C-alpha positions as CSV (number, residue, x, y, z in Angstrom):
1,M,16.4,11.9,-16.9
2,E,16.4,12.6,-13.1
3,N,17.3,16.4,-13.9
4,Q,14.4,17.0,-16.9
5,T,11.9,15.1,-14.2
6,V,12.7,18.1,-11.9
7,I,12.0,20.4,-14.1
8,N,9.0,19.2,-15.8
9,K,7.6,19.2,-11.6
10,I,9.0,22.6,-11.0
11,G,7.5,24.2,-14.9
12,I,4.0,22.3,-13.4
13,D,4.0,23.7,-10.2
14,T,4.4,27.4,-11.0
15,L,2.1,27.2,-14.2
16,I,-0.7,26.0,-11.5
17,Q,0.7,28.8,-8.4
18,E,0.4,31.5,-11.6
19,I,-3.6,29.9,-12.7
20,L,-4.4,30.2,-9.1
21,S,-3.2,33.6,-8.8
22,G,-5.3,35.0,-12.1
23,K,-2.0,36.0,-14.1
24,Y,-3.4,33.7,-16.6
25,P,-7.6,34.4,-17.6
26,K,-9.3,31.5,-17.5
27,D,-11.3,31.5,-20.9
28,I,-15.2,31.2,-20.6
29,L,-17.1,30.1,-23.5
30,P,-19.5,31.5,-25.0
31,N,-23.1,29.4,-24.4
32,S,-23.6,28.2,-28.0
33,A,-26.0,25.4,-27.0
34,L,-28.5,24.9,-25.0
35,G,-28.2,22.7,-21.7
36,F,-29.0,19.0,-21.1
37,T,-32.2,18.4,-19.2
38,D,-33.5,14.2,-18.7
39,E,-34.1,12.7,-21.6
40,Q,-31.7,14.6,-23.3
41,Q,-28.9,14.2,-21.4
42,A,-29.8,10.6,-20.5
43,Q,-29.0,9.9,-23.7
44,Y,-25.6,11.9,-24.3
45,F,-23.8,10.2,-21.8
46,S,-26.0,7.0,-22.7
47,N,-23.8,7.4,-26.0
48,L,-20.5,8.4,-24.3
49,R,-20.5,5.6,-22.2
50,R,-20.4,3.3,-25.2
51,N,-18.4,5.1,-27.1
52,L,-15.8,5.4,-24.4
53,Q,-16.3,2.0,-24.2
54,S,-16.5,0.9,-28.1
55,D,-12.7,2.9,-28.0
56,M,-11.1,1.2,-25.2
57,A,-11.9,-2.3,-26.0
58,Q,-10.2,-1.3,-29.4
59,A,-7.5,0.0,-27.8
60,V,-6.7,-3.3,-25.5
61,M,-8.2,-5.8,-28.8
62,T,-5.0,-3.9,-30.6
63,N,-2.3,-3.0,-28.0
64,S,0.4,-5.7,-26.9
65,Q,-0.6,-7.1,-23.6
66,S,2.8,-8.4,-22.8
67,L,5.2,-7.6,-20.2
68,D,7.8,-7.3,-21.6
69,D,8.1,-3.1,-21.1
70,M,7.9,-4.1,-17.7
71,E,10.1,-6.0,-16.8
72,L,12.7,-3.5,-19.5
73,L,11.7,-0.7,-16.8
74,K,12.8,-2.5,-13.4
75,K,15.8,-3.2,-15.1
76,I,16.7,0.2,-15.7
77,K,15.5,1.2,-12.7
78,G,18.5,-1.3,-11.3
């Protein structure tokens, strides 16, 4: 398990270095929409905030809030 974590970190570090060095080109999306200004921008972020809040509330209500998993992880780590 620990070896996999080390391999993943090495892979991520290598990938980040390759991106920073320019080995992979950055995708640039075409500007297919006009920018938000004033009221449109406020409305967009208001709706986004409301949707995120309702999604988080749904996740909290439907998922278990038990600490059993945390206790199990503590026992595994020893």
